[in-house]
C-alpha positions as CSV (number, residue, x, y, z in Angstrom):
1,X,-118.6,-70.6,-6.0
2,X,-115.4,-69.3,-4.4
3,X,-112.8,-72.0,-3.7
4,X,-109.4,-72.3,-2.1
5,X,-106.6,-73.4,-4.5
6,X,-105.9,-76.6,-2.5
7,X,-106.7,-79.5,-4.8
8,X,-109.2,-81.0,-2.5
9,X,-111.2,-77.7,-2.4
10,X,-111.1,-77.4,-6.2
11,X,-112.3,-80.9,-6.6
12,X,-115.1,-80.4,-4.1
13,X,-116.2,-77.2,-5.8
14,X,-116.5,-78.9,-9.2
15,X,-118.4,-81.9,-7.7
16,X,-120.8,-79.5,-6.0
17,X,-121.7,-77.8,-9.2
18,X,-121.4,-80.9,-11.4
19,X,-119.0,-79.1,-13.8
20,X,-115.7,-77.3,-13.9
21,X,-117.0,-75.0,-16.6
22,X,-118.9,-72.2,-15.0
23,X,-117.9,-68.5,-15.5
24,X,-118.9,-67.8,-12.0
25,X,-116.2,-69.9,-10.4
26,X,-113.5,-68.0,-8.5
27,X,-110.3,-69.3,-7.0
28,X,-108.5,-67.3,-4.3
29,X,-105.7,-68.0,-1.9
30,X,-107.5,-65.8,0.6
31,X,-109.6,-68.7,1.8
32,X,-106.7,-71.2,1.9
33,X,-106.1,-73.3,5.0
34,X,-103.9,-72.0,7.7
35,X,-100.4,-73.6,7.6
36,X,-99.7,-76.1,10.3
37,X,-98.0,-78.9,8.4
38,X,-96.9,-80.0,4.9
39,X,-100.5,-81.3,4.2
40,X,-101.6,-77.6,4.2
41,X,-99.2,-76.7,1.4
42,X,-100.6,-76.7,-2.0
43,X,-99.5,-77.4,-5.5
44,X,-97.8,-74.7,-7.5
45,X,-100.0,-72.8,-9.8
46,X,-98.2,-74.2,-12.9
47,X,-98.8,-77.8,-11.5
48,X,-102.5,-77.1,-10.8
49,X,-102.9,-75.8,-14.4
50,X,-101.2,-78.9,-15.9
51,X,-103.5,-81.2,-13.9
52,X,-106.6,-79.1,-14.1
53,X,-106.5,-77.1,-17.3
54,X,-110.0,-75.9,-16.8
55,X,-108.8,-73.9,-13.8
56,X,-107.3,-71.3,-16.2
57,X,-110.9,-70.2,-17.1
58,X,-111.8,-69.5,-13.4
59,X,-111.8,-65.9,-12.1
60,X,-108.7,-65.3,-10.0
61,X,-106.6,-68.0,-11.6
62,X,-104.4,-65.5,-13.5
63,X,-103.7,-63.5,-10.3
64,X,-102.8,-66.6,-8.3
65,X,-99.2,-66.6,-7.2
66,X,-97.0,-69.5,-8.3
67,X,-96.5,-70.4,-4.6
68,X,-99.8,-69.2,-3.0
69,X,-99.7,-70.9,0.4
70,X,-98.1,-69.8,3.6
71,X,-95.2,-71.8,5.0
72,X,-95.2,-70.3,8.5
73,X,-97.5,-68.7,11.0
74,X,-99.4,-65.7,9.7
75,X,-102.1,-63.2,10.7
76,X,-105.1,-65.4,9.9
77,X,-107.6,-62.9,11.3
78,X,-106.3,-60.2,8.9
79,X,-106.7,-62.6,6.0
80,X,-110.2,-63.6,7.1
81,X,-111.1,-59.9,7.3
82,X,-109.8,-59.3,3.8
83,X,-111.7,-62.3,2.5
84,X,-114.9,-61.1,4.1
85,X,-114.4,-57.6,2.6
86,X,-114.1,-59.3,-0.9
87,X,-117.2,-61.3,-0.3
88,X,-119.2,-58.2,0.7
89,X,-118.0,-56.4,-2.4
90,X,-119.3,-59.1,-4.7
91,X,-122.6,-58.5,-6.5
92,X,-124.0,-62.0,-6.2
93,X,-126.8,-62.6,-3.7
94,X,-125.7,-66.2,-2.8
95,X,-122.1,-67.4,-2.7
96,X,-120.8,-70.9,-2.0
97,X,-117.4,-70.9,-0.3
98,X,-115.4,-74.1,-0.6
99,X,-112.5,-73.7,1.9
100,X,-111.2,-75.4,5.0
101,X,-112.4,-75.9,8.6
102,X,-109.8,-73.9,10.4
103,X,-110.2,-70.9,8.1
104,X,-114.0,-71.0,8.1
105,X,-113.9,-71.4,11.9
106,X,-112.8,-67.8,12.1
107,X,-115.9,-66.8,10.3
108,X,-118.6,-69.1,11.8
109,X,-117.2,-69.3,15.3
110,X,-116.4,-73.0,15.4
111,X,-114.4,-75.6,13.5
112,X,-116.3,-77.1,10.7
113,X,-115.9,-80.8,10.1
114,X,-115.2,-82.3,6.7
115,X,-118.1,-81.7,4.4
116,X,-119.5,-79.3,7.0
117,X,-121.7,-76.5,5.8
118,X,-123.2,-73.4,7.3
119,X,-125.6,-70.9,5.7
120,X,-125.2,-67.3,6.9
121,X,-125.5,-63.7,5.9
122,X,-122.5,-61.4,5.7
123,X,-123.2,-57.7,6.1
């Protein structure tokens, strides 16, 4: 499972797997939501770790910047391309991505609704 560091994505990832203790969990800001309002801003890494101490065991947590979200417009397509490159480089055959509708819309071609899902191959 690869998840955005927004609290709602982290919570969804652990609910999906039924646990927050899985060495395969990855957190990365590459799949964060695009910034359009304050609701798209996250919690600082130090605050996340205080509220969710189990997050420190996830891959990518150590590398996460203290302020990992954007506060202005950015090149989302470049970030999506970088994220896809990271996915392709992974050795797992199946990967669950817990992210956000606008971000995932760049990948699947349409805006996913809340709790939307799409299975696909990335090559």
